[in-house]
PAZAPA-4460 file (N, C-alpha, C; in steps of 0.05 Angstrom, whole numbers, plus 32768, in hexadecimal, padded with zeros to 4 digits):
% residues 314
    n_x    n_y    n_z   ca_x   ca_y   ca_z    c_x    c_y    c_z   seq   type   mol
   7804   7DAF   7FB5   7813   7DB9   7FCC   782B   7DCA   7FC2     1      M     A
   782F   7DE1   7FCE   7845   7DF3   7FC6   7858   7DF6   7FDE     2      R     A
   7871   7DEF   7FD9   7886   7DEE   7FEE   789D   7E00   7FE6     3      V     A
   78A7   7E0F   7FF9   78BF   7E1F   7FF6   78D6   7E12   8004     4      L     A
   78EB   7E0A   7FF6   7903   7DFF   8002   7918   7E15   8006     5      V     A
   7921   7E18   801E   7935   7E2D   8025   794F   7E1E   802D     6      V     A
   7965   7E26   8020   797E   7E18   8026   7996   7E2A   801F     7      T     A
   79AB   7E27   802F   79C5   7E33   8029   79D9   7E1E   8020     8      N     A
   79CF   7E06   801B   79E0   7DF0   8010   79E0   7DF3   7FF2     9      L     A
   79EF   7E07   7FE8   79F0   7E0C   7FCC   7A0D   7E08   7FC2    10      V     A
   7A11   7DFE   7FAA   7A2C   7DF8   7FA0   7A3C   7E11   7F99    11      P     A
   7A56   7E0D   7F9A   7A68   7E21   7F8F   7A80   7E13   7F83    12      D     A
   7A94   7E22   7F79   7AAA   7E16   7F6C   7ABA   7E03   7F7D    13      G     A
   7ABC   7E08   7F97   7ACB   7DF7   7FA9   7ABC   7DDE   7FB1    14      N     A
   7AA1   7DE0   7FB0   7A90   7DC9   7FB9   7A79   7DC6   7FA5    15      A     A
   7A7E   7DBD   7F8D   7A68   7DBB   7F79   7A52   7DA7   7F81    16      P     A
   7A58   7D95   7F94   7A45   7D81   7F9C   7A33   7D8B   7FB3    17      Q     A
   7A3A   7DA1   7FBF   7A2B   7DAA   7FD7   7A0D   7DAD   7FD2    18      R     A
   79FD   7DA0   7FE2   79E0   7DA3   7FE0   79D4   7D93   7FC9    19      G     A
   79E4   7D82   7FBC   79D8   7D73   7FA6   79C1   7D62   7FAF    20      R     A
   79C2   7D57   7FC7   79AD   7D46   7FD1   7993   7D56   7FD6    21      W     A
   7995   7D70   7FDC   797D   7D80   7FDF   7970   7D84   7FC4    22      V     A
   7980   7D89   7FB0   7976   7D8D   7F95   796B   7D73   7F89    23      R     A
   7977   7D5C   7F91   796C   7D42   7F89   7951   7D3E   7F94    24      D     A
   794E   7D46   7FAE   7933   7D42   7FBB   791F   7D55   7FAE    25      Q     A
   7926   7D6D   7FA8   7914   7D80   7F9B   790A   7D74   7F80    26      I     A
   791D   7D68   7F71   7915   7D5C   7F57   7901   7D45   7F5B    27      G     A
   7906   7D35   7F70   78F4   7D1E   7F75   78D8   7D28   7F7F    28      E     A
   78D8   7D3D   7F8F   78BF   7D48   7F98   78AF   7D53   7F81    29      L     A
   78BC   7D62   7F6F   78AE   7D6C   7F58   78A3   7D56   7F46    30      R     A
   78B3   7D41   7F43   78AA   7D2A   7F33   7891   7D1D   7F3E    31      A     A
   788C   7D21   7F58   7875   7D15   7F65   785E   7D29   7F69    32      R     A
   7860   7D3F   7F5B   784A   7D52   7F5A   784A   7D68   7F6F    33      G     A
   7860   7D6B   7F7E   7862   7D80   7F92   786E   7D99   7F84    34      I     A
   7861   7DB0   7F87   786C   7DC9   7F7B   7881   7DD4   7F8F    35      E     A
   789A   7DD4   7F86   78B0   7DDD   7F98   78BE   7DF4   7F8C    36      V     A
   78C2   7E09   7F9C   78D3   7E20   7F95   78EB   7E20   7FA8    37      E     A
   7902   7E26   7F9D   791A   7E25   7FAE   7924   7E42   7FB3    38      E     A
   792A   7E47   7FCD   7936   7E61   7FD5   7951   7E5A   7FE0    39      F     A
   7966   7E5E   7FCF   7981   7E57   7FD7   7992   7E70   7FDB    40      G     A
   79A5   7E6F   7FED   79B7   7E85   7FF2   79D2   7E7A   7FFB    41      F     A
   79E8   7E89   7FF6   7A03   7E7F   7FFC   7A08   7E7C   801A    42      P     A
   7A1C   7E6C   8021   7A24   7E6A   803C   7A35   7E83   8044    43      R     A
   7A37   7E88   805E   7A46   7E9F   8068   7A35   7EB3   8076    44      G     A
   7A40   7EBD   808C   7A2F   7ECE   809E   7A24   7EE7   8091    45      R     A
   7A32   7EF1   807C   7A29   7F0A   806F   7A0F   7F05   805F    46      S     A
   7A08   7EEC   805B   79F1   7EE6   8049   79D7   7EE2   8059    47      H     A
   79D9   7EDD   8073   79C1   7ED5   8082   79AC   7EEB   8085    48      Y     A
   79B5   7F03   808B   79A2   7F19   808F   7995   7F21   8074    49      L     A
   79A4   7F24   805E   7997   7F2A   8044   7984   7F13   803C    50      P     A
   798B   7EFA   8041   797A   7EE4   803A   7960   7EE5   804A    51      A     A
   7962   7EEC   8064   794A   7EEE   8074   7937   7F03   806A    52      T     A
   7942   7F1A   8062   7932   7F30   8057   7924   7F28   803D    53      R     A
   7934   7F1B   802B   7928   7F14   8011   7913   7EFE   8015    54      H     A
   7918   7EEB   8027   7905   7ED6   802C   78EB   7EE2   8039    55      L     A
   78EE   7EF4   804B   78D6   7F00   8057   78C5   7F0E   8041    56      R     A
   78D2   7F1B   802F   78C3   7F28   8019   78B5   7F13   8007    57      S     A
   78C3   7EFD   8002   78B7   7EE8   7FF2   789F   7EDC   7FFF    58      L     A
   78A1   7ED7   801A   788B   7ECB   8028   7873   7EDD   802A    59      L     A
   7877   7EF7   802A   7861   7F0A   802A   7853   7F0C   800F    60      R     A
   7863   7F07   7FFA   7859   7F0A   7FDE   784C   7EF1   7FD4    61      A     A
   7854   7EDA   7FDE   784A   7EC1   7FD3   7841   7EAE   7FE9    62      E     A
   7830   7E9B   7FE2   7826   7E88   7FF6   7832   7E6C   7FF1    63      R     A
   783B   7E60   8007   7845   7E45   8006   7837   7E35   801C    64      F     A
   7832   7E1C   8016   7825   7E0B   802A   7838   7E05   8041    65      D     A
   7852   7E03   803C   7865   7E00   8052   7880   7E08   8047    66      L     A
   7893   7E0D   805A   78AF   7E14   8053   78C0   7DFD   805F    67      V     A
   78D2   7DF3   804E   78E4   7DDE   8056   7900   7DE8   8054    68      H     A
   790D   7DEC   806B   7929   7DF6   806C   793C   7DDE   806F    69      A     A
   7952   7DDF   8060   7967   7DCB   8062   7980   7DD9   806E    70      H     A
   7988   7DCF   8085   79A0   7DD8   8094   7996   7DEC   80A9    71      Y     A
   79A4   7DEB   80C0   799B   7DFA   80D7   799A   7E18   80D3    72      G     A
   79B0   7E23   80C7   79B0   7E40   80C4   799C   7E4A   80AF    73      L     A
   7997   7E3A   809B   7981   7E40   8088   7967   7E3F   8096    74      A     A
   7964   7E2D   80A9   794B   7E2C   80B9   7947   7E45   80CA    75      G     A
   795D   7E50   80D5   795B   7E69   80E4   7952   7E80   80D1    76      W     A
   795D   7E81   80B9   7955   7E95   80A6   7937   7E93   80A1    77      V     A
   792D   7E7A   809C   7910   7E76   8097   7900   7E7E   80B0    78      A     A
   7909   7E76   80C7   78FA   7E7C   80E0   78F8   7E9A   80E4    79      R     A
   790E   7EA9   80E1   790E   7EC6   80E5   78FF   7ED5   80D0    80      L     A
   78FC   7EC8   80B8   78ED   7ED4   80A3   78CF   7ED0   80A6    81      A     A
   78C7   7EC0   80BA   78AB   7EBB   80BF   789F   7EA4   80B1    82      G     A
   78AF   7E90   80A9   78A5   7E79   809B   7894   7E68   80AD    83      A     A
   787C   7E61   80A5   786A   7E4F   80B3   7858   7E40   809F    84      R     A
   7853   7E26   80A4   7861   7E15   80B6   787E   7E10   80AC    85      P     A
   7890   7E0B   80BE   78AC   7E08   80B7   78B6   7DED   80BF    86      L     A
   78C0   7DDE   80AB   78CD   7DC4   80AF   78EB   7DCA   80AB    87      L     A
   78FC   7DC1   80BD   7919   7DC4   80BB   7925   7DA8   80BB    88      V     A
   7935   7DA3   80A5   7944   7D8A   80A4   7961   7D91   80AB    89      T     A
   796C   7D84   80BF   7988   7D87   80C7   7998   7D71   80BB    90      F     A
   79B1   7D79   80B2   79C0   7D67   80A1   79DA   7D5C   80AE    91      H     A
   79E3   7D67   80C4   79FB   7D5B   80D0   7A0E   7D70   80DC    92      G     A
   7A1D   7D7E   80CB   7A2F   7D92   80D5   7A20   7DA8   80E4    93      T     A
   7A08   7DAE   80DB   79F8   7DC3   80E8   79F1   7DBA   8105    94      D     A
   79F2   7DA1   810B   79EC   7D97   8126   7A06   7D94   8136    95      V     A
   7A1B   7D8A   8129   7A34   7D83   8138   7A48   7D9A   813A    96      R     A
   7A45   7DAF   812A   7A59   7DC4   8129   7A59   7DD3   8144    97      H     A
   7A71   7DDA   814F   7A72   7DE7   8169   7A64   7E02   816B    98      P     A
   7A61   7E10   8155   7A53   7E2A   8155   7A37   7E28   814B    99      I     A
   7A34   7E1B   8133   7A1A   7E19   8127   7A08   7E05   8136   100      V     A
   7A14   7DF1   8142   7A05   7DDC   8150   79F2   7DE7   8165   101      G     A
   79FC   7DF8   8178   79E9   7E02   818C   79D2   7E12   8180   102      P     A
   79D8   7E21   816A   79C2   7E30   815D   79AE   7E1D   8151   103      L     A
   79B7   7E07   8145   79A5   7DF3   8139   7994   7DE6   814E   104      S     A
   79A0   7DDF   8164   7991   7DD1   8179   797D   7DE4   8186   105      R     A
   7983   7DFE   8186   796F   7E12   8190   7958   7E15   817C   106      R     A
   795E   7E15   8163   794A   7E17   814E   7936   7DFF   814F   107      L     A
   7941   7DE8   8157   7930   7DD0   8157   7916   7DD4   8167   108      A     A
   7917   7DE5   817C   7900   7DEA   818D   78EE   7E00   8181   109      W     A
   78F7   7E0C   816B   78E7   7E22   8160   78DB   7E1C   8145   110      R     A
   78E2   7E06   8139   78D7   7DFE   811F   78BC   7DEF   8124   111      A     A
   78AB   7DEE   8110   7892   7DE0   8113   7897   7DC1   8112   112      D     A
   78AB   7DB9   8103   78B3   7D9D   8103   78D0   7D9B   80FE   113      L     A
   78DD   7D89   810C   78FA   7D85   810B   7900   7D6A   80FE   114      V     A
   7913   7D6A   80EB   791B   7D51   80DE   7939   7D4E   80DE   115      A     A
   7943   7D37   80E3   795F   7D31   80DF   7962   7D1D   80C9   116      G     A
   7978   7D1F   80BA   797B   7D0C   80A3   7982   7CF0   80AC   117      V     A
   7988   7CEC   80C5   798C   7CD1   80D0   7986   7CD1   80EE   118      S     A
   7982   7CB9   80F9   797E   7CB7   8116   7997   7CC0   8125   119      R     A
   79AE   7CBC   8118   79C7   7CC3   8126   79C8   7CE1   812E   120      A     A
   79B9   7CF2   8120   79B9   7D0E   8127   79AB   7D15   8141   121      L     A
   799B   7D02   814B   798D   7D06   8164   799C   7CFB   817C   122      F     A
   79B5   7CF3   8178   79C5   7CE7   818D   79E1   7CF4   818E   123      A     A
   79EE   7CF3   81A5   7A09   7CFD   81A6   7A1B   7CEB   8195   124      E     A
   7A2F   7CF8   8188   7A41   7CE9   8177   7A5D   7CF5   817A   125      E     A
   7A70   7CE4   8183   7A8C   7CED   8188   7A8D   7D06   8199   126      N     A
   7A7D   7D06   81AE   7A7D   7D1C   81C1   7A6E   7D35   81B8   127      G     A
   7A61   7D34   81A1   7A52   7D4B   8197   7A34   7D45   819B   128      R     A
   7A25   7D58   81A7   7A09   7D53   81AC   79F8   7D52   8193   129      P     A
   79E2   7D44   8194   79D0   7D42   817E   79B8   7D55   8181   130      G     A
   79A5   7D51   816F   798D   7D61   8170   797C   7D5A   8189   131      L     A
   796E   7D6D   8195   795C   7D66   81AB   7945   7D55   81A1   132      P     A
   793A   7D45   81B2   7923   7D34   81AB   7909   7D45   81AD   133      H     A
   7906   7D57   819A   78EE   7D67   8199   78D6   7D56   8193   134      V     A
   78BF   7D59   81A0   78A8   7D49   819A   78A1   7D4B   817C   135      P     A
   789C   7D34   8170   7894   7D32   8154   78AB   7D32   8140   136      G     A
   78C4   7D34   814A   78DB   7D35   8138   78DC   7D1B   8128   137      A     A
   78E6   7D1D   810F   78E6   7D07   80FC   7902   7D03   80F0   138      V     A
   7907   7CEB   80E6   791F   7CE6   80D6   7916   7CE8   80B8   139      V     A
   7923   7CFA   80AA   791B   7D00   808F   7934   7D03   807D   140      L     A
   793E   7CED   8073   7957   7CEF   8062   7952   7CFD   8048   141      P     A
   7967   7D08   803C   7966   7D12   8021   797A   7D00   8011   142      T     A
   796F   7CEB   8006   7980   7CD8   7FF8   798A   7CE2   7FDD   143      G     A
   799F   7CD4   7FD3   79AA   7CDC   7FB9   7999   7CD2   7FA2   144      P     A
   799A   7CE0   7F8C   798D   7CD6   7F73   79A0   7CC2   7F67   145      E     A
   7999   7CA8   7F69   79AB   7C93   7F62   79AC   7C8C   7F44   146      L     A
   799C   7C9A   7F34   799E   7C96   7F18   79BA   7C9B   7F0D   147      G     A
   79C9   7CAB   7F1B   79E5   7CB1   7F12   79F9   7C9C   7F1C   148      R     A
   79F0   7C8A   7F2D   7A03   7C78   7F3A   79FB   7C5B   7F34   149      F     A
   7A0D   7C4D   7F26   7A0A   7C31   7F1F   7A25   7C25   7F19   150      A     A
   7A28   7C0B   7F1C   7A42   7BFF   7F16   7A4A   7C03   7EF9   151      P     A
   7A62   7C0B   7EF4   7A6E   7C0B   7ED9   7A89   7BFE   7EDC   152      T     A
   7A94   7BF1   7EC6   7AAD   7BE4   7EC8   7AC4   7BF6   7ED3   153      P     A
   7AD3   7BEC   7EE5   7AE8   7BFC   7EF1   7AFC   7C06   7EDC   154      R     A
   7B03   7BF5   7EC9   7B16   7BFE   7EB4   7B0B   7C15   7EA4   155      A     A
   7AF1   7C14   7E9F   7AE4   7C2A   7E90   7AE5   7C44   7EA0   156      E     A
   7ADF   7C43   7EBA   7ADF   7C5A   7ECB   7AFB   7C66   7ECD   157      A     A
   7B0F   7C55   7ED0   7B2A   7C5F   7ED3   7B35   7C6B   7EB9   158      R     A
   7B2D   7C60   7EA3   7B35   7C6B   7E89   7B29   7C87   7E86   159      A     A
   7B10   7C8B   7E8F   7B03   7CA4   7E8C   7B10   7CBA   7E9D   160      A     A
   7B1C   7CB2   7EB3   7B29   7CC5   7EC6   7B47   7CC6   7EC2   161      L     A
   7B52   7CB6   7EB0   7B6F   7CB6   7EAC   7B7F   7CA9   7EC2   162      G     A
   7B72   7C96   7ED0   7B80   7C88   7EE6   7B8D   7C6F   7EDD   163      L     A
   7BA1   7C66   7EEB   7BB0   7C4E   7EE5   7B9C   7C36   7EE7   164      D     A
   7B99   7C27   7ED1   7B87   7C10   7ED2   7B8E   7BFB   7EE7   165      P     A
   7BA8   7BFA   7EEF   7BB1   7BE7   7F03   7BB4   7BF4   7F1F   166      E     A
   7BAC   7C0C   7F22   7BB0   7C1A   7F3B   7BA0   7C0F   7F52   167      G     A
   7BA9   7C16   7F6A   7B9B   7C0E   7F83   7B91   7C28   7F8F   168      R     A
   7B76   7C2C   7F8D   7B6B   7C46   7F95   7B57   7C45   7FAB   169      Y     A
   7B5B   7C56   7FBF   7B47   7C5B   7FD4   7B3B   7C76   7FCE   170      L     A
   7B21   7C78   7FCF   7B13   7C92   7FCA   7B08   7C9E   7FE4   171      L     A
   7B12   7CB6   7FEB   7B07   7CC6   8001   7AF6   7CDB   7FF3   172      F     A
   7ADC   7CD7   7FF1   7ACC   7CE6   7FDE   7AC2   7D02   7FE7   173      P     A
   7ACA   7D0A   8000   7AC0   7D23   800A   7AD6   7D39   800C   174      T     A
   7ACE   7D50   8014   7AE0   7D67   8015   7AF5   7D63   802A   175      D     A
   7B0F   7D62   8023   7B24   7D5D   8037   7B28   7D74   804A   176      P     A
   7B1D   7D8C   8044   7B20   7DA3   8055   7B0D   7DA2   806D   177      R     A
   7AFA   7D90   806D   7AE8   7D8E   8083   7AF3   7D7B   8098   178      R     A
   7AFC   7D85   80AF   7B0B   7D74   80C2   7AFB   7D5C   80CC   179      P     A
   7AE0   7D5F   80CE   7AD1   7D48   80D9   7AD0   7D30   80C6   180      E     A
   7AD8   7D34   80AD   7AD9   7D1E   8099   7AF2   7D0C   809D   181      K     A
   7B06   7D17   80AA   7B1E   7D07   80B2   7B2E   7CFB   809B   182      R     A
   7B37   7D0D   8089   7B48   7D04   8073   7B61   7CF8   807E   183      R     A
   7B6A   7D00   8096   7B83   7CF4   80A1   7B80   7CD6   80A5   184      D     A
   7B68   7CCD   80AC   7B64   7CB0   80AE   7B66   7CA2   8093   185      R     A
   7B5A   7CAE   807F   7B5B   7CA3   8064   7B78   7CA2   805A   186      A     A
   7B87   7CB7   805F   7BA3   7CB8   8057   7BB3   7CA2   8066   187      A     A
   7BAE   7C9E   807F   7BBC   7C89   808E   7BB6   7C6E   8083   188      A     A
   7B9D   7C69   807B   7B96   7C4F   8070   7BA3   7C4B   8055   189      L     A
   7BA4   7C60   8045   7BB2   7C5E   802B   7BCF   7C57   802F   190      A     A
   7BDC   7C63   8042   7BF8   7C5E   8048   7BFC   7C41   8052   191      A     A
   7BEA   7C38   8062   7BEC   7C1D   806E   7BE8   7C07   8059   192      A     A
   7BD9   7C0D   8044   7BD2   7BF8   8030   7BE2   7BFD   8016   193      T     A
   7BF2   7C12   8014   7C00   7C17   7FFB   7BEE   7C1F   7FE4   194      G     A
   7BD8   7C2B   7FEB   7BC4   7C34   7FD6   7BC7   7C52   7FD2   195      A     A
   7BBC   7C5B   7FBC   7BBB   7C78   7FB6   7BA0   7C83   7FBF   196      E     A
   7BA0   7C9A   7FCC   7B88   7CA5   7FD6   7B7E   7CBA   7FC2   197      L     A
   7B65   7CB6   7FB9   7B57   7CCA   7FA8   7B45   7CDA   7FBA   198      L     A
   7B45   7CF4   7FB6   7B37   7D06   7FC8   7B21   7D16   7FBA   199      T     A
   7B0A   7D17   7FC6   7AF4   7D27   7FBB   7AF5   7D43   7FC4   200      G     A
   7ADE   7D50   7FC3   7ADB   7D6C   7FCC   7AD5   7D7E   7FB4   201      G     A
   7AE4   7D7B   7F9E   7ADF   7D8B   7F87   7AD6   7D7B   7F6F   202      S     A
   7ACF   7D62   7F73   7AC6   7D51   7F5E   7AAA   7D5A   7F54   203      I     A
   7AA7   7D5D   7F3A   7A8D   7D63   7F2F   7A79   7D4D   7F37   204      D     A
   7A61   7D54   7F41   7A4E   7D40   7F49   7A47   7D2C   7F33   205      P     A
   7A48   7D35   7F1A   7A41   7D23   7F04   7A57   7D0F   7EFF   206      E     A
   7A6F   7D14   7F0B   7A86   7D01   7F07   7A8A   7CEF   7F1F   207      Q     A
   7A7B   7CF3   7F35   7A81   7CE4   7F4D   7A7D   7CC6   7F49   208      M     A
   7A69   7CBE   7F3A   7A66   7CA1   7F35   7A7E   7C95   7F27   209      A     A
   7A8A   7CA4   7F15   7AA1   7C9A   7F06   7AB8   7C96   7F1A   210      T     A
   7ABC   7CAA   7F2C   7AD2   7CA7   7F3F   7ACD   7C90   7F52   211      W     A
   7AB4   7C8B   7F5A   7AAF   7C75   7F6C   7AB3   7C5A   7F5E   212      M     A
   7AAB   7C58   7F45   7AAF   7C3F   7F36   7ACD   7C3B   7F30   213      N     A
   7ADD   7C50   7F30   7AF9   7C4D   7F2B   7B08   7C44   7F43   214      A     A
   7AFD   7C48   7F5B   7B0B   7C41   7F74   7B08   7C24   7F7C   215      A     A
   7B1B   7C1A   7F8B   7B19   7BFF   7F96   7B06   7C00   7FAE   216      N     A
   7B08   7C16   7FBE   7AF9   7C18   7FD7   7AF2   7C36   7FDA   217      V     A
   7ADA   7C3B   7FE5   7AD2   7C56   7FED   7AD3   7C58   800B   218      V     A
   7ADF   7C6E   8015   7AE4   7C71   8032   7AD2   7C87   803E   219      L     A
   7AC6   7C81   8055   7AB8   7C95   8065   7AC5   7C93   8081   220      V     A
   7AD7   7CA5   8086   7AE7   7CA4   809F   7ADE   7CB9   80B3   221      T     A
   7AC6   7CC4   80B0   7ABD   7CDB   80BF   7ABA   7CD6   80DD   222      S     A
   7ABD   7CEC   80EC   7AB6   7CEC   8108   7A98   7CEB   810B   223      D     A
   7A8A   7CF8   80F9   7A6C   7CF7   80F9   7A62   7CFD   80DD   224      Y     A
   7A4A   7CF4   80D8   7A3B   7CF9   80BF   7A1E   7CFC   80C6   225      E     A
   7A11   7D10   80BA   79F5   7D12   80BE   79E6   7CFB   80B1   226      G     A
   79EF   7CF4   8099   79E1   7CDF   808A   79F6   7CCB   807F   227      F     A
   7A04   7CD3   806A   7A18   7CC1   805F   7A14   7CBD   8041   228      G     A
   7A11   7CD2   8032   7A0A   7CD1   8016   7A1F   7CC1   8005   229      M     A
   7A39   7CC6   800A   7A4D   7CB9   7FFA   7A4C   7C9B   7FFC   230      A     A
   7A47   7C91   8014   7A45   7C74   8017   7A2E   7C68   8007   231      A     A
   7A18   7C76   8007   7A01   7C6C   7FF8   7A07   7C6C   7FDA   232      I     A
   7A14   7C81   7FD0   7A1B   7C83   7FB4   7A2E   7C6D   7FAC   233      E     A
   7A42   7C68   7FBD   7A55   7C53   7FB7   7A48   7C38   7FB7   234      A     A
   7A36   7C32   7FCA   7A28   7C18   7FCA   7A17   7C15   7FB1   235      L     A
   7A0B   7C2B   7FA7   79FB   7C2A   7F8E   7A0C   7C21   7F77   236      A     A
   7A27   7C26   7F79   7A39   7C1D   7F64   7A45   7C02   7F6A   237      C     A
   7A3B   7BF5   7F80   7A46   7BDB   7F89   7A64   7BDD   7F90   238      D     A
   7A6D   7BF5   7F99   7A89   7BF9   7FA0   7A8C   7BF4   7FBE   239      V     A
   7AA1   7BE6   7FC7   7AA4   7BE2   7FE4   7AA7   7BFC   7FF4   240      P     A
   7A9C   7BFD   800C   7A9D   7C14   801D   7AA7   7C0C   8038   241      V     A
   7ABA   7C1C   8042   7AC3   7C19   805E   7ABB   7C33   806C   242      L     A
   7AAD   7C31   8082   7AA2   7C49   808F   7AA3   7C46   80AD   243      S     A
   7AA7   7C5D   80BA   7AA3   7C5F   80D6   7A85   7C5C   80DB   244      T     A
   7A7C   7C55   80F4   7A60   7C51   80F9   7A51   7C6C   80FD   245      P     A
   7A4E   7C7B   80E8   7A43   7C96   80E9   7A2B   7C97   80D6   246      V     A
   7A18   7CAA   80DC   7A01   7CAD   80CB   79F2   7C93   80C7   247      G     A
   79EC   7C8D   80AE   79DC   7C75   80A7   79EE   7C5D   80A2   248      V     A
   7A08   7C60   80A6   7A1A   7C4A   809F   7A14   7C2F   80AD   249      A     A
   7A0C   7C2F   80C7   7A06   7C16   80D4   79EF   7C07   80C6   250      P     A
   79DA   7C15   80BD   79C5   7C08   80AE   79CE   7C01   8092   251      Y     A
   79DC   7C13   8085   79E3   7C11   8069   79F7   7BF9   8064   252      L     A
   7A0B   7BF6   8075   7A21   7BE4   806F   7A1F   7BC9   807D   253      L     A
   7A10   7BC7   8092   7A0E   7BAE   80A2   7A04   7B98   8090   254      T     A
   7A13   7B81   8090   7A0A   7B6A   8081   7A12   7B69   8064   255      G     A
   7A20   7B7E   805A   7A29   7B7E   803F   7A46   7B75   803E   256      I     A
   7A4B   7B5D   8034   7A66   7B51   8033   7A78   7B63   8024   257      A     A
   7A90   7B68   802F   7AA4   7B79   8022   7AA4   7B95   802B   258      G     A
   7A8F   7B9D   803B   7A8E   7BB8   8046   7A95   7BB7   8064   259      C     A
   7A9C   7BCE   806F   7AA3   7BCF   808B   7A96   7BE8   8098   260      L     A
   7A89   7BE4   80AE   7A7F   7BFB   80BE   7A8A   7BF7   80DA   261      C     A
   7A9F   7C06   80E1   7AAC   7C02   80FB   7ABC   7C1B   8101   262      A     A
   7AC2   7C20   811B   7AD4   7C36   8122   7AEE   7C33   8114   263      P     A
   7AFA   7C4A   810E   7B13   7C49   80FE   7B2A   7C3D   810E   264      F     A
   7B34   7C27   8103   7B4C   7C19   810E   7B5D   7C13   80F6   265      D     A
   7B75   7C1E   80F4   7B85   7C1A   80DC   7B8A   7BFD   80D4   266      P     A
   7B8F   7BEC   80E7   7B94   7BD0   80E1   7B7B   7BC2   80D6   267      E     A
   7B64   7BC6   80E4   7B4B   7BB9   80DC   7B42   7BC3   80C1   268      A     A
   7B45   7BDD   80BC   7B3C   7BE9   80A3   7B4F   7BE0   808C   269      W     A
   7B69   7BDE   8092   7B7B   7BD5   807E   7B75   7BB8   8076   270      A     A
   7B6F   7BA7   808A   7B68   7B8B   8084   7B4F   7B8A   8073   271      A     A
   7B3C   7B9C   8077   7B23   7B9B   8067   7B28   7BA6   804B   272      A     A
   7B3B   7BB9   8048   7B40   7BC5   802E   7B51   7BB4   801C   273      A     A
   7B64   7BA5   8027   7B78   7B98   8016   7B6C   7B85   8001   274      R     A
   7B58   7B74   8008   7B4D   7B63   7FF3   7B41   7B73   7FDC   275      P     A
   7B35   7B89   7FE1   7B2A   7B9A   7FCC   7B40   7BA7   7FBB   276      H     A
   7B56   7BAE   7FC8   7B6C   7BBA   7FBA   7B7A   7BA6   7FA8   277      L     A
   7B78   7B8D   7FAF   7B85   7B78   7F9F   7B74   7B6D   7F89   278      A     A
   7B5A   7B73   7F8A   7B47   7B69   7F76   7B47   7B7A   7F5D   279      A     A
   7B41   7B6E   7F46   7B40   7B7C   7F2D   7B29   7B90   7F2C   280      T     A
   7B12   7B88   7F35   7AFA   7B9A   7F34   7AE8   7B92   7F4C   281      D     A
   7AF1   7B9A   7F64   7AE2   7B91   7F7C   7AC6   7B9E   7F7D   282      P     A
   7AB3   7B8D   7F83   7A97   7B97   7F86   7A8A   7B8A   7F9D   283      R     A
   7A74   7B97   7FA7   7A64   7B8C   7FBC   7A47   7B8E   7FB3   284      V     A
   7A35   7B7F   7FC0   7A19   7B7F   7FB9   7A0B   7B95   7FC9   285      A     A
   7A0E   7BAE   7FC1   7A04   7BC4   7FD0   79ED   7BD4   7FC4   286      G     A
   79E8   7BD1   7FAA   79D5   7BE3   7F9D   79B9   7BE1   7FA8   287      A     A
   79B0   7BC9   7FAF   7994   7BC7   7FBA   7991   7BD5   7FD4   288      A     A
   79A5   7BD4   7FE5   79A4   7BE2   7FFF   79A4   7C00   7FFA   289      R     A
   79B5   7C09   7FE8   79B7   7C26   7FE2   799C   7C31   7FD9   290      A     A
   798E   7C22   7FC9   7974   7C2C   7FBE   795F   7C31   7FD3   291      R     A
   7962   7C24   7FEA   794E   7C29   8000   7951   7C46   800B   292      T     A
   7968   7C53   8006   796D   7C6E   8010   796F   7C82   7FF9   293      L     A
   7965   7C7B   7FE2   7968   7C8D   7FCA   7955   7CA5   7FCC   294      A     A
   7959   7CB8   7FBB   7949   7CD1   7FBC   792B   7CCC   7FB8   295      A     A
   7924   7CB9   7FA7   7907   7CB5   7FA2   78F8   7CAC   7FBB   296      G     A
   7900   7C95   7FC7   78F2   7C8D   7FE0   78F3   7CA1   7FF6   297      P     A
   7909   7CB0   7FF8   790B   7CC4   800D   78F9   7CDC   8007   298      M     A
   78F5   7CE3   7FEE   78E2   7CF8   7FE7   78C5   7CF0   7FEE   299      A     A
   78BE   7CD7   7FEB   78A4   7CCE   7FF2   789F   7CD0   8010   300      E     A
   78B3   7CCB   8020   78B1   7CCF   803D   78AD   7CEC   8043   301      R     A
   78BB   7CFD   8034   78B9   7D1A   8039   789D   7D24   8032   302      T     A
   7891   7D1A   801D   7876   7D22   8015   7862   7D1A   802B   303      I     A
   7866   7D03   8037   7854   7CFB   804D   7856   7D0F   8064   304      E     A
   786E   7D18   806A   7871   7D2D   807F   7864   7D47   8077   305      V     A
   7868   7D4F   805E   785A   7D67   8054   783C   7D65   8058   306      Y     A
   7831   7D4F   8050   7813   7D4C   8052   780A   7D4C   806F   307      R     A
   781A   7D40   8081   7813   7D41   809D   7813   7D5E   80A7   308      H     A
   7828   7D6D   80A0   782A   7D88   80AA   7814   7D9A   809F   309      M     A
   780E   7D98   8086   77F9   7DA9   807A   77DD   7DA0   8083   310      T     A
   77D9   7D86   8087   77BE   7D7E   8090   77B8   7D88   80AC   311      A     A
   77CD   7D8A   80BC   77C8   7D93   80D8   77C1   7DB1   80D9   312      S     A
   77C4   7DBF   80C3   77BE   7DDC   80C3   77A4   7DE2   80B6   313      R     A
   7797   7DCD   80AB   777D   7DD2   809E   7767   7DD7   80B3   314      V     A
***
């Protein structure tokens, strides 16, 4: 089977981790015998028309069994370039954004198959509409490659990063410039608990596990999440996670002692964080749960969808 992956989730200097989960999935698909070619292009309105033209030329010159677009605007590029059959995976911001969201929801009726990375994307969240319930739509996560994420001693991780071995650290692992991630909540929690807030956004993806192992707690304070990659990665390191009930967090964190999945409330979150901030090396039993959403199992689900789509065209 030959698949073309189309995406504008490509990294740059400000966001080296952007789209890592798509590339993780491509690696897992290739490991399972799927021939995958990637067509990537940068974000920004000036890139969409040239990308459409180049993709149209590629589709005329080469044959693919299906095209898999990641992110709504990349899906529009594939649709306008004539990609068929077209599977579009929506990731979160493409559905909830005030401008991109309506375009993504319109595209959902024009793709051959629609996928959301979590069930949460098919429902309203914090006043923002979800994907329409198009017939045949599926939940198709792109999980992280967890080989990079495992528990390591906190002292070792802090030494590698030059952090105070006795420090009290909360990690906000995402880009603080994205308003929906709500860094303000993380900062308020740090102030309430007397902890230092470590902030992501420009962390090298290869170093993220070290930062997570160095932290007492990982925070997901978002208004919404399509999936919730950071929480999965933290749990793979057995690091405590406090999260708003967004994306896969209700499944991921429920029943794991030491974790919290609840609407943001400074007092309740501070009470949950303080025991971890006081502990020498706080850990939770999260790795087994994280593995259920890893890149490998999610790639196998994706291959099942590919086979269904191609079989229906024979």
